[in-house]
N, C-alpha and C positions, 0 to 999 in steps of 0.2 A: 942277246940271249935271254930266253924266258927263265925267270927264277922259278924254282920248284920248292915247295915247302918241305923241309926235311922231316922225314918220318910220317908224312901225312898224305891224305888222298889228293888226287889231282883234279877230280871231277866232283862238282858240288851242284846240287839242285837247289834253287832259291824260289820260294813260292809264298803266296799270301800278300797281305798289305797293299797299300796304294803304290802305283808305279814309281813315284819319286823315291819312296823309301826302298823299294826293291832295287832301284838303280844305285842308290847310295851303298847298300850292302854289297851289291854285285861288284862295284868299283873297289871296295875295300878288299874283297877276296881276290879279284883279278890282280890287284897290285901286289898281293902276296904270292902270286904264281898259280893260283887255282884256275881251273877251267870251269866256268859257270854256265849251267844250262837252265832253260825255262821249263816249267811244268807242262807246257803245251807240246813239247817236243821230246821224243824218245832220245835218250842219250846213248852214244857209243863212245867209250865204254859206259856202262851203267853207273850212275852217280854213287859214290861211296857214302856220301853224307847229304842229307836234305836240311837246309836252313829254312824253317817255317816261321813266318812273321805273322802273328795274330791269325793263325790258320783256321780254316773251316774244317768240318769233318772230311770234306772232299780232299783237302790238302793232306790231311793225315793219311787217308786211304791211298793217295798217289805215292806218298813216300814209302809206305809199307809195301805197296805192290812192286816197287822197284828195289826192295831189299836194302834200303838206305838206313844208316844210323841217323838219328834226328837231333838237331839242335833247335830248340824252341826259343824264339825271340818275342817278347811281349812288348806291345806298345804302351802299356801302363804298368805301374808297380804291381807285382804279383804277391799275394799272401803266401805264407808257407804252405797252407792247405792246397792252394791252386798249383803251386810248384810241385807238390807231391802228387797231385792228380796227373799232372803232365808227365811225370816220371813213370807212373803206373800205366799211362797211355803209350809209353814207348820212348819218351825223350831221354837222351843221354846227357843233355846239358840244358839248363833253363837260364836265360839271360833277359835283362831288360833292354829295351831299344837304345838306351843311353850308355850301354856298355862300351868300353873302349875298343878300338879296332884290334888291339893286341889280345884282349880277352876273347873277342869273337873268333879270331883266327886260332887261338889256343884251344878253344872249345871244339872247333871244326877238326883240328888235327887230332885231338883226343878221341872224338867220336869216330873218325876215320880209322883209328887204330883200335877200335872196339873198346875204348876206355870211357867211363862216365866222367863228366867234368861238373861236379856239384860242390857247392860250398858246404861248410861243416853243418850249418843249420839245416840245409836241404837233406844232407845225409842222415842226420838224426831223425828228421821227420819221416823219411822213407823207411828207416828201420822200425820206427814206432808203428807206422801204418802196416808194415809187413807182419809185425808181431801180432797186431790186432786181427789181421786177415786170417792168421793161423787158427784162431779160435772162433771164427765166424761159422755158422752152420752152413752146410752144403745147400746150394740153391740149384735146382734143376729146371731148365727151360724146356718148353715144348718146341718142336721143330718150327712151328709157326712163329712163336715168340722170338726164336733165334733169327729167323728170316727178317722179321720186322726190325730187330736191333741192327742187323748187318746192313740193311738198306738205309736205316737212319744214319748209321755211321758213314755210309757212302754219300750222304747229303740229300737223299730223296725226301720230299715232303710227304705228308700223310696221304694226300691224293695220289701222288706219284707211286707211293708204296702200294696203294690199293690197285692201281692199274698194273703194276709189275706182278702182283700176286693174283690178279684176276679175281679180286674180292671187293666188297663195297667199303667205302671209307668208314662206315659205321662199324663194320666187322673189324677193321684195323684198330679203331678206337677201343673196341671191347678187348681185343688181345693186348693192346698197349696198356690199358688200365690194369689188367691182371698182371702184366709184366712189371709195371711200376710198383704194385703192391708187393710182389715177390722180392724186388730189389730194395724196397724201402726208399724210393726216390720220388721226385715230383715232376721231372721232365725228361726229355730225350737225352739232353746233354749229360745229366747226372746218371742216366741209365747206361750210357756208353762207357763213362768213366768207371762206374761200379762194376759193370760186366767184365771189363778188361781186368780190373783189380782182382776179381774173383776167378779169372781164367775161364769165363763162360763164352767169350768170343775171342778169336785170334788164336785158338788152339784147336786145330782140326781133329785131334785125336780124342777129344772129349765128346761122347755121344749125346745127342739130344734125348730128352725124355719123350716117350710116345705121346 
């Protein structure tokens, strides 16, 4: 008889990382009664939780598109700032790769029940960041800047973004430079994290500036 994790989701998406690490994580979850699916295949039913191991922006986008709660697993020790960035990107739990199987499955169950699984230090850092965001000035993006951000989050390169928008790479660079100045960042990764923290992307109800 297949064991079912009490009070937790049955279907989990596992993505990112080298195949051997993915397989090890998959085995831990299967042993606990979870049904594990790959990012390359649509799951039925849709996964309640996505376990992302050193994910790329594409993996983040895949998890969000499926409406999954996110457990982030990092292959290297994360600073408290990096953990906080991950929470603002949408992670409900942030673990290191050497976390015990019990801690991993506990985090998956919590995320599947729409509960965050953060340690006390992570919680304090998230609260401090949230308080800081309240006093930040409002930043308005143009529709083109928003498009460039969303394509960057989906994993497109600068040249691919130019082809997608039917503009030149130089034009993308110009829009991107202005975008970075608005957000006070130095690169695309920082822009994505900051834009999510400010609610500039990932919230369809917020209109773009003309």
